[in-house]
Structure formats: C-alpha cells, structure tokens
PABA-764631 format. One record per residue (C-alpha): z, x, y; residue in one letter. Coordinates in steps of 0.001 Angstrom, whole numbers, padded with zeros to 6 digits. Example, Ala and Ser with C-alpha at 12.3 -4.5 7.8 and 13.67 -1.06 7.14 Angstrom:
# PABA-764631
{node {007800; 012300; -004500}; a}
{node {007140; 013670; -001060}; s}
***
This chain:
# PABA-764631
{node {027496; -029840; 088595}; m}
{node {024905; -027363; 086754}; a}
{node {027428; -025578; 085000}; g}
{node {028005; -029354; 083265}; a}
{node {024548; -029466; 082723}; v}
{node {024462; -025886; 081083}; v}
{node {027549; -026198; 078717}; c}
{node {026721; -029314; 077708}; s}
{node {022666; -028214; 075946}; s}
{node {024594; -025058; 074505}; v}
{node {027049; -027607; 072863}; s}
{node {023508; -030061; 071876}; s}
{node {022012; -027015; 070559}; i}
{node {024716; -025221; 068269}; k}
{node {025787; -028956; 066889}; a}
{node {022017; -028987; 066237}; l}
{node {021836; -025374; 064830}; w}
{node {025260; -026231; 062289}; e}
{node {023509; -029922; 061010}; t}
{node {020289; -027437; 059801}; r}
{node {022542; -025703; 058486}; i}
{node {024814; -028489; 056503}; k}
{node {021151; -029672; 055331}; r}
{node {019855; -025946; 054013}; v}
{node {023225; -025479; 051894}; k}
{node {023265; -028934; 050637}; e}
{node {019376; -028941; 049397}; e}
{node {020228; -025035; 048037}; e}
{node {023292; -026548; 046364}; e}
{node {020665; -029485; 044863}; q}
{node {017911; -027006; 043430}; r}
{node {020476; -024862; 041894}; r}
{node {022144; -027449; 040162}; q}
{node {018692; -029010; 038578}; k}
{node {018190; -025435; 038106}; s}
{node {021317; -025945; 035773}; r}
{node {020602; -028655; 034360}; g}
{node {016932; -026825; 033608}; g}
{node {018350; -024125; 031814}; t}
{node {020728; -026001; 029384}; t}
{node {017874; -028655; 028541}; g}
{node {015719; -024972; 028418}; r}
{node {018340; -023763; 025490}; l}
{node {019014; -027132; 024603}; g}
{node {016040; -027585; 023556}; v}
{node {015875; -023512; 022156}; r}
{node {019041; -024976; 019704}; v}
{node {017216; -027595; 018278}; w}
{node {013936; -025210; 017596}; e}
{node {015737; -022603; 015858}; d}
{node {018061; -025261; 014002}; r}
{node {014532; -026816; 012894}; a}
{node {013369; -022884; 011888}; i}
{node {016097; -022654; 009791}; l}
{node {016284; -025900; 008002}; a}
{node {012447; -025580; 007532}; r}
{node {013349; -021841; 005694}; l}
{node {016150; -023027; 004044}; k}
{node {013742; -025076; 001754}; e}
{node {011720; -021565; 001108}; k}
{node {014582; -020427; -000447}; l}
{node {014741; -020607; -004535}; q}
{node {016519; -018931; -007643}; t}
{node {014593; -017343; -009980}; e}
{node {015931; -015135; -012944}; d}
{node {019604; -015064; -010680}; g}
{node {017941; -013998; -007545}; r}
{node {017419; -015653; -004648}; l}
{node {014463; -015121; -003104}; v}
{node {012155; -016631; -000239}; l}
{node {008882; -017968; -000703}; r}
{node {006216; -018538; 001798}; i}
{node {002716; -019191; 000311}; e}
{node {-000701; -020447; 002574}; q}
{node {001522; -020966; 005268}; e}
{node {001172; -019890; 009008}; e}
{node {003765; -017622; 009708}; w}
{node {002376; -015031; 011987}; k}
{node {005691; -014015; 013254}; s}
{node {009152; -014325; 011220}; l}
{node {011989; -015791; 013655}; p}
{node {015109; -013744; 014197}; a}
{node {017531; -016162; 013043}; c}
{node {016142; -015121; 009263}; l}
{node {018984; -013147; 009934}; v}
{node {021307; -015195; 008673}; q}
{node {019586; -015929; 005473}; f}
{node {020317; -011707; 004579}; i}
{node {021958; -012382; 001190}; q}
{node {018346; -012762; 000034}; v}
{node {017136; -009988; -002637}; q}
{node {013765; -011361; -002747}; e}
{node {010246; -011722; 000226}; w}
{node {007310; -013150; -001267}; q}
{node {005052; -014432; 001312}; i}
{node {001525; -014416; 001475}; h}
{node {-001205; -016079; 002254}; r}
{node {000203; -016559; 005893}; t}
{node {-001179; -014926; 008239}; g}
{node {001757; -012512; 009141}; l}
{node {001153; -009858; 011564}; l}
{node {004311; -007528; 011789}; k}
{node {007587; -006362; 009414}; i}
{node {010547; -007612; 011985}; p}
{node {012295; -004843; 013037}; n}
{node {015745; -006372; 011685}; y}
{node {014554; -006099; 008187}; i}
{node {017070; -003101; 007746}; s}
{node {019511; -006149; 007331}; s}
{node {018115; -006898; 004156}; f}
{node {020448; -004653; 002472}; q}
{node {020894; -006553; -000637}; n}
{node {016684; -006855; -000551}; l}
{node {015456; -005793; -003786}; l}
{node {011130; -006658; -003782}; v}
{node {009089; -007099; -000428}; l}
{node {006300; -008609; -001373}; d}
{node {004408; -009566; 001535}; l}
{node {000576; -009255; 000083}; s}
{node {-002388; -010836; 002210}; r}
{node {-001753; -010307; 005045}; n}
{node {-002576; -009058; 008640}; a}
{node {000924; -007068; 008899}; v}
{node {-000861; -003701; 010643}; t}
{node {002169; -001072; 010121}; e}
{node {005337; -000324; 008967}; i}
{node {008531; -000597; 010708}; p}
{node {010561; 002919; 010580}; k}
{node {013431; 000969; 009433}; q}
{node {012233; -000182; 006639}; i}
{node {013955; 003131; 005010}; g}
{node {017252; 002064; 005209}; k}
{node {016443; 000038; 002255}; l}
{node {018000; 002038; -000027}; t}
{node {018452; -000057; -002949}; r}
{node {014314; -001680; -002536}; l}
{node {013222; -001314; -005932}; r}
{node {009413; -002705; -005091}; e}
{node {006897; -002780; -001663}; l}
{node {003809; -004595; -001883}; l}
{node {001819; -004165; 001100}; l}
{node {-001704; -004937; -000840}; s}
{node {-004534; -006803; 001068}; y}
{node {-003401; -006553; 004681}; n}
{node {-004654; -003746; 007682}; r}
{node {-002330; -000862; 007375}; i}
{node {-003489; 002240; 008557}; q}
{node {-000390; 004670; 008417}; f}
{node {002878; 005126; 006410}; v}
{node {005723; 006274; 008192}; p}
{node {007848; 008942; 006779}; e}
{node {010954; 007339; 006879}; e}
{node {009947; 005325; 004110}; l}
{node {011121; 008351; 001857}; s}
{node {014699; 006818; 002230}; g}
{node {013815; 003823; 000102}; c}
{node {015312; 005901; -002773}; e}
{node {015978; 003580; -005372}; s}
{node {011840; 002603; -004603}; l}
{node {009445; 002144; -008208}; e}
{node {007013; -000009; -007653}; r}
{node {004865; 000782; -004024}; l}
{node {001366; -001035; -004161}; e}
{node {-000787; 000010; -000494}; l}
{node {-004233; -001385; -002382}; a}
{node {-007237; -003166; -000240}; m}
{node {-005554; -001685; 003353}; n}
{node {-009109; 000042; 004182}; r}
{node {-008426; 002236; 006651}; d}
{node {-005506; 003896; 005349}; l}
{node {-006357; 007741; 004427}; n}
{node {-003480; 009906; 004540}; e}
{node {000430; 009865; 003165}; l}
{node {003041; 011826; 004560}; p}
{node {004850; 014560; 002711}; d}
{node {008049; 013575; 002590}; q}
{node {007246; 010764; -000056}; l}
{node {007338; 013475; -002515}; r}
{node {011064; 012500; -002342}; n}
{node {010303; 009032; -004305}; l}
{node {012219; 010196; -007236}; k}
{node {011878; 006957; -009217}; r}
{node {008727; 006032; -008287}; l}
{node {006987; 004745; -011370}; q}
{node {004176; 002831; -010131}; h}
{node {001903; 003566; -007336}; l}
{node {-001488; 001730; -006025}; d}
{node {-003580; 003150; -003508}; l}
{node {-006765; 001961; -004587}; s}
{node {-009446; 000319; -001929}; m}
{node {-008386; 002559; 000577}; n}
{node {-010579; 005555; 002620}; d}
{node {-008818; 009189; 000853}; f}
{node {-011037; 011357; 001237}; l}
{node {-008518; 013920; -000441}; f}
{node {-005975; 013407; -003195}; f}
{node {-002321; 013499; -001220}; p}
{node {-000042; 016240; -001907}; d}
{node {002822; 014646; -002266}; c}
{node {001172; 011778; -004942}; v}
{node {000992; 015245; -007862}; v}
{node {004744; 015746; -006667}; a}
{node {005813; 012570; -007622}; m}
{node {008155; 013683; -010405}; p}
{node {008555; 010260; -011495}; g}
{node {005221; 008657; -011269}; l}
{node {003822; 006992; -014817}; e}
{node {000662; 004598; -013373}; w}
{node {-001948; 005901; -010826}; l}
{node {-004333; 003899; -009190}; d}
{node {-006617; 005654; -006558}; m}
{node {-010133; 003714; -007484}; g}
{node {-012195; 003184; -004948}; g}
{node {-011638; 005950; -002577}; n}
{node {-014061; 008642; -001636}; r}
{node {-012436; 011405; -003122}; l}
{node {-014495; 014511; -003830}; q}
{node {-012061; 016876; -005971}; l}
{node {-009057; 016387; -007637}; l}
{node {-006298; 019619; -007352}; p}
{node {-005951; 021915; -009868}; d}
{node {-002251; 021363; -010231}; d}
{node {-003077; 017349; -011437}; i}
{node {-001135; 018826; -014478}; y}
{node {002156; 018456; -012374}; r}
{node {001999; 014994; -012677}; m}
{node {004083; 015289; -016313}; e}
{node {004771; 011976; -016920}; k}
{node {001579; 010139; -015532}; l}
{node {-000068; 007528; -018667}; h}
{node {-002168; 005968; -016576}; t}
{node {-005098; 007244; -013865}; l}
{node {-007753; 005523; -012317}; w}
{node {-010133; 007097; -010707}; l}
{node {-013118; 004342; -010579}; q}
{node {-015591; 004636; -007603}; r}
{node {-014663; 007634; -006053}; n}
{node {-017515; 010346; -005542}; e}
{node {-016131; 013013; -008050}; l}
{node {-018442; 015578; -008496}; e}
{node {-016531; 017232; -011504}; k}
{node {-012624; 017469; -013475}; l}
{node {-010495; 020070; -012953}; p}
{node {-009977; 021884; -016636}; e}
{node {-006404; 021574; -015921}; s}
{node {-006696; 017783; -016393}; i}
{node {-006702; 018718; -019757}; s}
{node {-003175; 020209; -019867}; r}
{node {-001893; 016303; -018974}; m}
{node {-000024; 015904; -022172}; a}
{node {000915; 012121; -021258}; s}
{node {-001725; 010638; -020231}; l}
{node {-003303; 008306; -022360}; d}
{node {-005730; 006032; -020112}; t}
{node {-008176; 007512; -017409}; l}
{node {-010883; 006310; -015849}; v}
{node {-012989; 007611; -014181}; l}
{node {-016770; 005319; -014503}; s}
{node {-018763; 005136; -010971}; c}
{node {-018459; 008560; -009869}; n}
{node {-020569; 011922; -009648}; r}
{node {-019880; 013423; -012946}; l}
{node {-022786; 015626; -014971}; r}
{node {-020592; 017092; -017355}; d}
{node {-016881; 016807; -018615}; i}
{node {-014514; 019994; -019457}; p}
{node {-015144; 021242; -022852}; s}
{node {-010583; 021664; -023096}; l}
{node {-010670; 017854; -022746}; m}
{node {-011154; 017378; -026690}; e}
{node {-007647; 019028; -026689}; d}
{node {-006018; 015862; -024969}; m}
{node {-004514; 014328; -028363}; t}
{node {-003104; 011814; -026502}; n}
{node {-005845; 010967; -024988}; l}
{node {-006750; 007201; -025816}; r}
{node {-008532; 005358; -023800}; f}
{node {-011266; 006834; -021655}; v}
{node {-014479; 005017; -019075}; n}
{node {-017300; 007220; -018264}; f}
{node {-019435; 004832; -017745}; r}
{node {-021894; 005183; -014628}; d}
{node {-022365; 008577; -014067}; n}
{node {-025037; 010946; -014194}; p}
{node {-023908; 013104; -017066}; l}
{node {-026619; 015650; -018205}; t}
{node {-026873; 014374; -021621}; m}
{node {-027760; 011386; -023432}; d}
{node {-025106; 010666; -026271}; v}
{node {-025675; 007898; -028579}; t}
{node {-023193; 007285; -031326}; l}
{node {-023661; 007011; -034925}; p}
{node {-023496; 002839; -036165}; p}
{node {-020640; 001433; -037529}; r}
{node {-019381; -001177; -039077}; k}
{node {-018902; -004109; -037335}; a}
{node {-015655; -004722; -038988}; a}
{node {-014033; -001365; -038287}; e}
{node {-011145; -002415; -035226}; d}
{node {-013036; -005147; -034152}; g}
{node {-015263; -003261; -031424}; e}
{node {-018847; -003211; -030626}; d}
{node {-021238; -000689; -030061}; e}
{node {-021464; -001285; -025940}; d}
{node {-017233; -000264; -026330}; d}
{node {-017892; 002134; -028516}; r}
{node {-020587; 003754; -026684}; e}
{node {-018950; 004660; -023234}; m}
{node {-015277; 003760; -023785}; f}
{node {-012474; 006295; -025781}; g}
{node {-012193; 009566; -027279}; r}
{node {-015399; 009438; -029694}; e}
{node {-017718; 009179; -027466}; f}
{node {-015819; 012392; -025193}; m}
{node {-015767; 014316; -028512}; q}
{node {-019049; 013782; -029178}; m}
{node {-020373; 014369; -025592}; y}
{node {-018311; 018188; -025509}; i}
{node {-019497; 019135; -029575}; q}
{node {-023027; 018185; -028382}; e}
{node {-022380; 020484; -025068}; a}
{node {-021505; 022699; -027048}; r}
{node {-023929; 022756; -029526}; k}
{node {-026583; 023257; -026880}; r}
{node {-024775; 025736; -025072}; s}
{node {-024682; 027990; -028377}; y}
{node {-028378; 027149; -029786}; a}
{node {-030132; 028831; -025669}; v}
{node {-027374; 031783; -026447}; l}
{node {-028705; 032572; -029495}; n}
{node {-032760; 031696; -028153}; m}
{node {-031714; 034095; -025514}; h}
{node {-030483; 036517; -027800}; c}
{node {-033650; 036011; -030752}; v}
{node {-035553; 036895; -026690}; n}
{node {-033509; 039626; -026252}; q}
{node {-034023; 041374; -029557}; n}
{node {-037892; 040846; -029826}; d}
{node {-037706; 042665; -025963}; e}
{node {-035986; 045762; -027672}; d}
{node {-038343; 045740; -030790}; s}
{node {-041285; 045298; -028543}; a}
{node {-039769; 048668; -026522}; d}
{node {-039434; 050399; -029654}; r}
***
C-alpha cells in the first residue's frame, strides 16, 4: 500500500513538471513570434524611412550646365544617409548651411564627382577616402571647423581649386600636397598659419593664393619659385619685412599687403614690370609719401586710390628712400672730409 502511494506521488510530480515545461516552451515561442513580428515591423519602418529620404534627396537633384548636381541649402542635414550612394552618378555636391558635421567615408564611391562644395557648415575633418576622387576639380570647404588636412588629399590629382578659408584653427598643410600639380587656386585666408607652408611654394601650377588674415611674420626667401603666381593676398598678417627675392616673381601682377607691420619696401621691387596693383595701406612705413596732383580726367581714379594703390606709390616711395639714403651717405662723406681737414 505504501509503495502505491509513493508511485502515485512521483507520477503527480512528473505530470506537474511536464506541464510547467510545456507552458514555458509555449511562452518562449510566443515571445519569439512577437520578436520576429517586432523586427519585421522595425525593418518595415526603416525601409519606409529610407524611401522617404531617397525621395527627399531626389528632389534636390538638378541638372546645371550639363552636370547632375545635388543642391541642399539652409536645411538641417547634420549627417548624410548611406542611401545617398544610390546617386553615385552625381557630379557636383552643393551643400551649404545645413549644419553638416562630417563628410561620409563613402564619398570615395562618387568617382564622377567634379565639384565638392560643402562651405558654410560644421565639418570638422576631411576623410582619408577623399584621396580616391581622382577626377575632383574643386574642393570648397571654407567656413567650417577643419583643423587637419590629410596627406591623402594629394591623391586628388585633377584638383584645380582648393578653398579652406575661415576654419580658424587650421595652421599647417601636409608636405604631400606639393603633388597637386594642377592646383591653380588656393584660399587659406582667415586661419592660424604662422609659417608659409613649404608645399605651397612647391606647387608648380599655382596662379592665385590668398593667405590673408593669418599670423605670418615672414615670407620664404624662395618665394620666387612660384613662377606662375599672378595674384597674392597677404593682408592682415604680421609681416615686418619682405624678402628681396619677391622682386623675382615675374608673373605677379596683384600684391595685397595692407594691415601688416611693414616699415620699408624692398628697392628691387621697382623692377617688377608686371606688377599692376599693389596695396600697402595701414602699414607703419618709415616715410610719408604724397603723390603729385593729377588731373581728375586721367584714368578716372581719385587721389585716395592713387595714394596707396598701384605701382606709382611704390615707385615714388622707393625713389624717395633712395634719395634719403644718398643724402645720408653724402652727409657722412662731408663730415668725414671735414674731420680729415681738421686733422691736417
């Protein structure tokens, strides 16, 4: 009798245990089904969102001068979605005032890209992948927050125009950029450069350079190597003197040196026959030079323009400096002769 009771108890416990196991499995299966349903739902939402973004981006595509352009202006796009790679045929990005923080790494997929204009955003870095854009002609990143330029940018072998103005903390360039042999236009204004980058001097095709609004104190002695440079902006720096070698820049026709600390003008600059426009305004030059009056009808320029702009002022300053130097030398010779006569 006792054995029957024990057997009955074991059977009851086994049945109860199996019931519980069955219930747990059923609950787990229900959770899995809900999870699958939730995942499917989330995937569905994501697909819908991607389609909505693609449709929105497609509205930003337009054809200009035969190029397919992505143009986004004054809309909030702090990041660019990965689905943008579906438009790799785009040849030009014009994205301004969007608050964009980062250039996506997939930028290298846009092998047809000719112009990348992301000026006036909040971009903090240039990805290394940008060096794979071998057809890129213009890279415009002014008014951002870039502090560093990667050496890989030298891989953009077709680059003709590079603008990095107003990035504030930018103060150097990698030496590899000297390999940008087609670069003609370079804007580094309103940054924090203390020294004239060596790679810039070595850029063989450079024609236009703006380094105004930095903290330059000296220009390199070999600046004459920039044989094709015709326009040089150096306003608002801390330049105290100019190297004599600047006179060997045969192609230079525009030189802006306003708001520096210059006290003299190298006499050899008088021989710069191609120099057409010069600005020495707001420099503590040692001599005050006033140009002679000129008829108002001549060239239509007023006296203020003539006073500080152009070769006329520079030439007169150099001539006046030479006269004063001769006068001092003659005075020294006269005094020396008087001393010799007194000794005899």
